[in-house]
matplotlib code that plots the C-alpha trace (Angstrom):
import matplotlib.pyplot as plt

x = [0.0, 1.4, 1.5, 0.1, -3.0, -3.6, -3.2, -5.6, -8.1, -8.0, -8.4, -11.3, -13.1, -12.8, -14.2, -17.1, -18.0, -18.6, -20.4, -22.9, -23.6, -24.8, -27.8, -29.2, -30.7, -29.0, -30.4, -29.6, -26.1, -25.4, -22.2, -21.1, -18.1, -16.8, -14.2, -12.9, -10.4, -9.2, -6.2, -3.6, -1.5, 1.5, 2.2, 6.0, 9.1, 9.2, 8.3, 6.1, 4.2, 2.0, -1.3, -0.9, -3.4, -4.9, -7.3, -8.9, -11.0, -12.9, -15.5, -18.1, -20.2, -23.2, -24.4, -22.1, -21.6, -24.6, -27.4, -25.3, -21.8, -20.3, -16.9, -14.9, -11.6, -9.8, -6.5, -5.3, -2.5, -1.4, 1.2, 2.9, 5.6, 7.0, 9.3, 11.6, 11.5, 14.0, 11.6, 13.6, 12.0, 12.3, 10.9, 8.3, 6.8, 4.4, 2.3, 0.0, -2.2, -4.4, -6.7, -9.6, -12.1, -15.4, -18.0, -20.6, -23.8, -26.0, -28.9, -28.7, -29.6, -31.2, -30.9, -28.5, -26.3, -23.3, -20.8, -17.5, -14.9, -11.7, -9.5, -6.0, -4.0, -0.6, 1.2, 3.9, 5.9, 8.6, 10.5, 11.0, 12.7, 15.1, 15.3, 18.5, 18.8, 18.0, 18.7, 21.6, 19.5, 16.4, 14.7, 13.8, 11.1, 9.3, 6.0, 4.5, 1.3, -1.0, -4.3, -7.0, -9.8, -12.3, -15.8, -18.0, -21.4, -23.1, -26.1, -28.2, -29.4, -31.3, -31.5, -28.1, -26.1, -24.8, -22.0, -20.0, -17.6, -15.0, -12.2, -9.6, -6.4, -3.8, -1.2, 1.7, 4.1, 7.2, 9.3, 10.3, 7.4, 9.8, 13.6, 14.0, 13.8, 12.8, 12.0, 8.3, 6.2, 4.8, 1.2, -1.1, -4.5, -6.8, -10.1, -12.0, -15.1, -16.4, -19.1, -20.6, -22.6, -24.6, -25.4, -29.0, -30.6, -34.0, -34.0, -32.4, -34.5, -32.8, -35.1, -35.8, -39.6, -40.2, -40.5, -37.6, -36.5, -37.9, -41.3, -41.3, -40.5, -43.4, -45.7, -44.5, -43.3, -40.0, -37.4, -35.4, -38.3, -39.8, -43.1, -43.8, -47.2, -46.2, -49.2, -47.2, -47.1, -44.2, -44.8, -44.2, -46.8, -49.3, -48.8, -48.2, -50.2, -53.0, -53.5, -53.8, -52.5, -48.8, -49.2, -52.3, -52.1, -55.9, -56.8, -60.5, -60.9, -62.5, -60.5, -58.0, -54.6, -54.0, -51.5, -53.9, -56.6, -54.4, -52.4, -54.6, -58.3, -58.3, -60.7, -60.5, -58.3, -60.0, -63.5, -64.6, -67.4, -66.0, -69.1, -71.6, -73.6, -73.7, -70.9, -67.3, -64.7, -63.1, -66.4, -67.2, -63.8, -63.0, -66.4, -69.1, -66.8, -68.8, -67.4, -66.3, -66.4, -70.0, -73.0, -75.1, -72.8, -75.4, -77.4, -80.7, -81.8, -80.8, -77.5, -75.2, -75.8, -79.5, -79.2, -77.0, -78.4, -82.1, -83.4, -80.9, -80.7, -77.6, -75.7, -74.0, -77.2, -79.8, -82.7, -82.0, -85.1, -84.9, -88.5, -87.9, -88.0, -85.0, -84.7, -85.1, -88.4, -89.8, -89.0, -89.7, -92.3, -94.3, -93.7, -93.2, -90.8, -87.4, -86.4, -89.6, -90.3, -94.1, -95.0, -98.7, -98.3, -100.7, -98.4, -97.3, -93.9, -94.0, -92.4, -95.0, -97.8, -96.5, -95.0, -97.1, -100.5, -100.8, -102.3, -101.6, -98.5, -99.6, -103.1, -103.5, -107.0, -106.7, -110.3, -111.8, -113.8, -112.8, -110.2, -106.5, -104.6, -102.4, -105.4, -107.1, -104.0, -103.6, -107.2, -107.4, -109.8, -109.1, -107.5, -108.7, -112.4, -114.4, -117.3, -115.5, -114.2, -117.2, -119.3, -123.0, -125.7, -128.4, -131.8, -134.3, -137.2, -139.8, -140.3, -139.5, -140.5, -138.6, -137.2, -135.7, -133.0, -133.9, -130.9, -132.6, -131.2, -127.8, -124.9, -126.9, -125.2, -126.7, -125.0, -125.9, -126.6, -125.9, -123.1, -120.4, -117.0, -114.5, -111.9, -109.3, -110.7, -113.0, -115.0, -118.8, -120.4, -123.8, -125.4, -125.1, -127.7, -130.7, -128.9, -127.5, -131.0, -132.3, -129.6, -130.3, -134.0, -133.5, -131.2, -133.6, -136.6, -134.7, -132.7, -131.5, -130.0, -126.2, -124.3, -120.8, -120.1, -117.8, -115.8, -114.9, -112.8, -112.0, -108.6, -107.1, -103.9, -101.9, -103.7, -102.3, -103.7, -107.1, -107.2, -106.6, -109.1, -111.8, -111.3, -111.4, -114.6, -116.3, -115.2, -116.6, -120.1, -120.0, -119.1, -121.9, -124.4, -122.9, -123.1, -126.8, -127.6, -126.8, -124.7, -121.2, -121.3, -124.0, -121.6, -118.2, -116.3, -114.0, -112.1, -112.0, -110.2, -110.4, -110.7, -114.5, -115.7, -119.3, -118.4, -115.3, -113.0, -113.0, -115.1, -115.6, -119.2, -118.2, -115.4, -118.1, -120.1, -117.1, -116.6, -119.3, -120.4, -122.2, -124.2, -123.9, -126.3, -124.3, -127.2]
y = [0.0, 3.4, 6.2, 8.7, 6.5, 6.1, 9.8, 10.8, 8.2, 9.5, 13.2, 12.4, 10.3, 13.0, 15.7, 13.4, 12.6, 16.2, 17.2, 14.3, 14.7, 18.3, 16.9, 15.4, 16.8, 16.5, 14.0, 13.5, 12.0, 8.9, 7.3, 3.8, 1.5, -1.4, -4.2, -5.9, -8.4, -9.7, -9.9, -7.5, -7.7, -5.5, -3.3, -3.0, -4.2, -7.7, -10.9, -13.7, -11.5, -13.3, -12.4, -11.1, -10.7, -7.4, -6.1, -2.7, -1.0, 2.1, 4.6, 6.4, 9.5, 8.4, 11.3, 13.6, 16.0, 15.3, 12.9, 10.5, 11.6, 9.9, 10.6, 7.6, 7.2, 4.0, 2.3, -1.2, -3.6, -5.0, -7.6, -7.7, -10.1, -11.9, -15.0, -15.7, -18.8, -20.6, -20.4, -17.9, -14.9, -11.9, -9.3, -9.0, -5.7, -4.9, -1.7, 0.2, 2.4, 5.1, 7.2, 9.5, 8.7, 10.0, 7.5, 8.2, 6.0, 6.8, 4.7, 6.3, 3.9, 1.2, -2.3, -3.1, 0.0, 0.2, 2.9, 4.3, 6.0, 8.1, 9.7, 10.4, 8.7, 7.9, 4.6, 3.4, 0.6, -1.8, -4.1, -7.2, -9.4, -7.8, -8.7, -10.2, -7.4, -4.6, -1.1, 0.6, 3.7, 1.7, 2.6, -0.2, 1.8, 5.0, 6.9, 8.3, 9.4, 7.3, 7.8, 5.1, 4.7, 1.9, 0.6, -1.6, -3.0, -2.6, -4.8, -3.8, -6.6, -4.4, -0.8, -1.2, -4.1, -4.6, -6.1, -5.0, -6.2, -3.7, -3.7, -0.9, 0.4, 2.3, 4.5, 5.6, 8.5, 6.3, 3.6, 2.1, -0.2, -2.9, -2.5, -2.8, 0.4, 1.1, 4.9, 4.2, 4.6, 1.4, 0.6, -2.2, -3.7, -5.0, -6.8, -6.8, -8.2, -6.1, -6.0, -2.6, -1.4, 1.8, 3.7, 4.7, 6.2, 6.2, 9.9, 9.4, 10.0, 8.0, 8.8, 12.4, 12.0, 13.8, 10.6, 9.1, 5.6, 4.4, 5.9, 4.2, 0.9, 1.2, 2.3, -0.4, 2.0, 1.8, 4.0, 4.1, 5.1, 8.5, 7.5, 3.9, 3.5, 5.5, 7.9, 11.1, 12.1, 11.5, 9.3, 12.3, 14.4, 11.6, 11.0, 14.6, 16.8, 14.9, 12.0, 9.5, 6.0, 5.9, 2.2, 2.7, 4.8, 5.4, 5.9, 6.4, 3.9, 6.3, 5.4, 8.4, 8.1, 10.4, 12.6, 13.3, 14.2, 16.7, 18.3, 17.8, 17.6, 19.2, 16.6, 15.1, 12.0, 10.8, 11.1, 8.9, 11.3, 14.8, 16.8, 14.2, 13.8, 10.0, 9.5, 8.6, 11.2, 8.8, 8.1, 11.8, 12.6, 9.5, 8.2, 10.9, 14.0, 15.9, 18.3, 16.3, 19.5, 20.4, 18.2, 19.5, 20.0, 21.3, 23.3, 21.6, 21.0, 17.3, 16.2, 14.3, 11.0, 11.2, 12.0, 9.0, 6.4, 7.3, 9.3, 8.3, 11.9, 13.6, 15.3, 17.6, 18.8, 20.8, 19.9, 16.3, 15.9, 19.4, 20.2, 23.6, 22.5, 21.7, 18.1, 19.1, 21.0, 18.0, 15.6, 17.8, 20.3, 19.1, 15.3, 14.9, 12.6, 14.3, 11.8, 12.4, 15.8, 15.2, 13.2, 12.9, 12.4, 15.2, 16.8, 19.6, 19.6, 19.7, 23.1, 24.5, 23.1, 24.6, 27.9, 28.8, 27.2, 26.5, 23.1, 19.9, 18.1, 14.9, 14.9, 14.8, 16.4, 19.0, 20.3, 16.8, 17.9, 15.0, 16.7, 16.5, 19.7, 19.5, 19.3, 22.2, 24.4, 23.6, 24.3, 27.4, 26.3, 26.7, 23.6, 24.9, 25.1, 21.9, 23.7, 24.4, 20.9, 19.3, 21.1, 21.2, 20.0, 22.4, 21.1, 20.7, 23.1, 20.9, 17.7, 17.6, 15.2, 11.9, 12.5, 15.9, 17.4, 20.2, 22.6, 25.3, 28.9, 30.0, 28.5, 25.5, 22.1, 18.6, 15.3, 13.1, 9.9, 6.7, 7.9, 5.2, 5.0, 2.2, 1.9, 4.7, 5.7, 8.3, 5.7, 6.0, 2.7, 1.8, 1.7, 5.5, 6.0, 6.8, 9.6, 11.1, 11.0, 13.1, 15.7, 15.7, 16.1, 19.0, 20.9, 20.2, 21.6, 24.7, 26.0, 29.1, 27.0, 26.9, 24.6, 23.7, 19.9, 19.1, 15.9, 14.8, 12.0, 10.6, 11.1, 7.7, 7.9, 10.9, 14.3, 15.1, 11.9, 12.5, 16.1, 14.8, 11.9, 14.2, 16.6, 13.8, 12.4, 15.9, 16.3, 12.8, 13.8, 17.1, 15.2, 12.8, 15.7, 17.4, 14.2, 14.1, 17.6, 20.0, 23.0, 22.9, 26.6, 26.0, 23.9, 24.1, 21.3, 21.4, 18.7, 19.3, 16.0, 15.3, 18.9, 19.1, 16.0, 15.6, 12.9, 11.9, 9.6, 7.1, 4.2, 2.7, 3.9, 7.5, 7.4, 6.3, 9.4, 11.6, 9.9, 11.9, 14.1, 17.4, 19.9, 23.5, 26.1, 29.1, 31.4]
z = [0.0, -1.0, 1.5, -0.9, -1.5, 2.2, 2.9, 0.0, 1.2, 4.7, 3.7, 1.4, 4.0, 6.7, 4.3, 3.2, 6.8, 7.7, 4.5, 4.5, 8.2, 7.7, 5.8, 9.0, 12.2, 15.5, 18.0, 21.6, 22.1, 24.3, 25.5, 24.5, 25.1, 23.1, 23.2, 20.1, 18.8, 15.5, 13.2, 11.8, 8.6, 8.2, 5.2, 4.9, 3.2, 4.6, 2.8, 4.0, 6.4, 8.9, 10.5, 14.0, 16.8, 17.7, 20.4, 21.0, 23.7, 22.6, 23.5, 21.4, 22.0, 19.8, 17.7, 19.5, 16.6, 14.3, 14.0, 11.9, 12.9, 16.0, 17.5, 18.7, 20.6, 21.5, 22.3, 21.6, 20.9, 17.6, 16.7, 13.3, 12.1, 9.2, 8.4, 5.6, 3.4, 5.7, 8.6, 10.7, 12.3, 10.0, 12.4, 15.1, 16.3, 19.1, 18.6, 20.8, 18.6, 20.1, 17.9, 17.4, 14.7, 13.2, 12.2, 9.6, 9.8, 6.8, 8.3, 11.7, 14.6, 12.5, 13.8, 11.0, 10.4, 8.1, 8.7, 7.4, 9.5, 9.3, 11.9, 13.2, 15.9, 17.4, 17.6, 20.0, 18.6, 19.9, 17.5, 19.7, 17.2, 14.6, 11.0, 9.6, 7.1, 9.6, 8.5, 10.2, 11.2, 12.2, 15.5, 17.8, 19.6, 18.9, 18.7, 15.5, 13.8, 11.7, 9.8, 10.3, 7.7, 7.2, 7.2, 9.3, 10.1, 13.4, 14.6, 17.6, 19.8, 22.3, 23.4, 25.1, 23.5, 20.0, 18.0, 15.0, 12.3, 10.8, 8.3, 8.2, 6.8, 8.9, 7.2, 9.5, 9.0, 9.7, 8.1, 11.4, 12.2, 11.1, 11.0, 7.3, 5.3, 1.7, 2.1, 2.2, 5.3, 6.9, 7.8, 8.5, 7.7, 10.3, 10.8, 14.0, 15.7, 18.6, 21.2, 22.3, 25.3, 25.1, 28.3, 27.7, 30.8, 29.2, 28.4, 25.0, 21.9, 19.3, 16.4, 17.4, 17.4, 20.8, 22.8, 24.9, 24.0, 27.3, 26.6, 23.2, 24.7, 27.0, 24.2, 21.9, 19.2, 17.4, 19.1, 15.9, 13.6, 14.2, 12.5, 13.6, 11.9, 8.8, 8.9, 8.3, 12.0, 14.3, 17.3, 19.6, 17.8, 18.0, 21.7, 23.0, 20.6, 18.8, 21.2, 18.4, 18.4, 17.2, 16.4, 14.2, 11.0, 11.0, 14.7, 14.2, 11.4, 9.0, 6.0, 6.2, 7.9, 10.8, 9.0, 6.1, 8.6, 10.4, 7.5, 4.4, 5.3, 8.8, 10.1, 13.6, 13.6, 16.8, 15.4, 12.4, 11.5, 12.2, 11.2, 12.6, 9.5, 9.5, 7.0, 7.9, 6.9, 4.5, 2.7, 2.4, 0.9, -1.1, -2.2, -2.1, -2.5, 0.1, 2.7, 5.8, 7.9, 6.8, 7.7, 4.8, 1.9, -0.6, 1.9, 1.1, 4.6, 4.7, 6.1, 3.9, 5.7, 5.4, 1.7, 1.0, 3.4, 3.9, 0.9, -1.7, -3.0, -4.3, -1.4, -3.8, -5.5, -3.4, -5.8, -6.9, -9.1, -10.5, -9.7, -8.1, -4.5, -2.3, -1.2, 2.5, 1.7, -0.2, 2.7, 5.7, 4.6, 1.6, 2.0, -1.7, -3.4, -3.8, -6.5, -8.6, -10.1, -10.3, -7.2, -8.0, -11.8, -12.7, -15.3, -13.1, -11.3, -7.5, -7.5, -9.9, -7.8, -4.6, -5.8, -8.8, -8.8, -5.0, -5.7, -3.7, -5.1, -3.4, -5.1, -8.8, -8.7, -6.0, -6.2, -6.6, -9.6, -11.8, -13.9, -12.9, -12.1, -15.2, -17.5, -15.8, -16.1, -19.8, -20.7, -18.5, -15.8, -12.1, -10.5, -7.1, -8.2, -8.8, -10.4, -13.7, -14.2, -16.1, -18.7, -17.8, -20.1, -21.1, -20.0, -22.9, -22.3, -23.9, -25.7, -29.3, -32.0, -31.9, -35.4, -34.6, -32.4, -30.0, -30.2, -28.2, -28.4, -29.7, -27.8, -26.7, -26.9, -27.3, -27.5, -30.5, -28.7, -30.5, -32.9, -32.8, -34.5, -35.1, -32.3, -32.5, -35.9, -37.4, -39.4, -38.5, -37.8, -39.4, -35.9, -35.9, -38.7, -36.5, -34.7, -37.9, -39.5, -36.6, -37.1, -40.9, -40.4, -37.9, -40.4, -43.3, -41.4, -40.2, -43.2, -41.4, -38.6, -38.3, -36.0, -34.8, -34.8, -31.8, -31.2, -27.6, -26.2, -22.7, -21.2, -22.1, -24.1, -25.2, -25.4, -28.8, -30.2, -28.7, -30.0, -33.6, -33.2, -31.9, -34.8, -37.4, -35.9, -36.0, -39.6, -40.4, -39.1, -41.0, -44.2, -43.7, -43.5, -46.5, -48.4, -47.6, -48.9, -46.1, -47.2, -45.8, -45.0, -42.4, -40.3, -38.7, -36.9, -33.9, -31.9, -28.1, -27.2, -23.5, -22.3, -21.9, -20.0, -18.9, -16.3, -14.3, -16.2, -13.4, -14.8, -18.3, -18.3, -17.5, -20.1, -22.7, -21.8, -22.6, -26.0, -27.8, -30.8, -29.9, -31.9, -30.7, -32.3, -33.5, -34.5]

ax = plt.figure().add_subplot(projection="3d")
ax.plot(x, y, z, "-o")
ax.set_aspect("equal")
plt.show()
């Protein structure tokens, strides 16, 4: 080994130790002592060098300078020797090295902790057996400087005991460690196994988490891991500040780890449902995207838990069905269905019924007159007044001949009984002949009479279909009369669909009454 290599290695190691250690935070220091033994191998001019025994006692001030930088001092004894090929002793030297080192442990106080070291020391030597080719100016005894560098691996058995294995190189500043000279400084390699005891009085905080190692042992946390449960909070913060469980990442079991609750969501890590709305914080944030700090995210009068679990409404939308009423109003005030815009199916939204027409959103026919609220609104009658629901017949003032119609005065309406059509069509059935003949006779005997032929249907089916069907049937009756000699100009036709019932559409018989042809005198 060349002296320049050893010197360069030592200088580089010392500089690296200090630079890297500045990246870490200082932790509480603690004293430790160690005892080691092993083998030494001289680096000098002799041939056939043998392994010699070595021993060392040393002390450490753990983390004395920085969290990962530990000063070490020690003293020992090392034997180096060699023999020539003839078996005679070449040299034998006893050395007592004492040194100061700095250890860098990149993993801190982990159970398995590699390290490197470098330092400076002195060595006292005594050549006890001289070489046959001893240099004239060789010194048998002396004291000199040396540079130790090396690496090791430490394993902790407990909070106090541990063992280590190390390998090192030692470069001296003298050529007298054996008594043969070559103008190159001598040195030695060594390997050592050691056992170490750490004086921990229980006040040490190895991982710097704010809890002493003794406290961590009692709690069951890892004294060498500042965040035992990996939740983003140090064990000390959990115990001393937030009172959460340092062994449990999610103390309250709400689906969020304690660190996220404190730093990200600002929820209570000790309370699964911070806002008390019936949903766990994790469900609010990760599943429903509601506000875990606000019981009623959408401000509709229902808390988020009720919306999700009871009413199945959208906790992010105040009016789930879009009917103009908030979900809370529908449930608590009007008792309507917040998932159905038109609870009673009358063709008006719940909001229109409550806010615009003041009808009952739970009752399709608010006034009970036989016509639903939606139909009344569309045809212009009052859904709160039953009297305008059904058109009244005009009473005939006196009997008329059986073969004529009594149309009375202008504006009077009479139903042509017995006029029948094919189903869903405007085709007049032959059974209608008697009623049509009465209408024909009446118009023939009164040539100045003009009428409006009106078609009506029940409320079955779509309104638009019924409106067209009623118009087609009124047109068919008018055409029959024109075909039998009545001037077309004396008649108009109009389809009223289901809008002018004469009976409630609640039975087949009543619906039949509403499916009719009427004559209305217009002069």
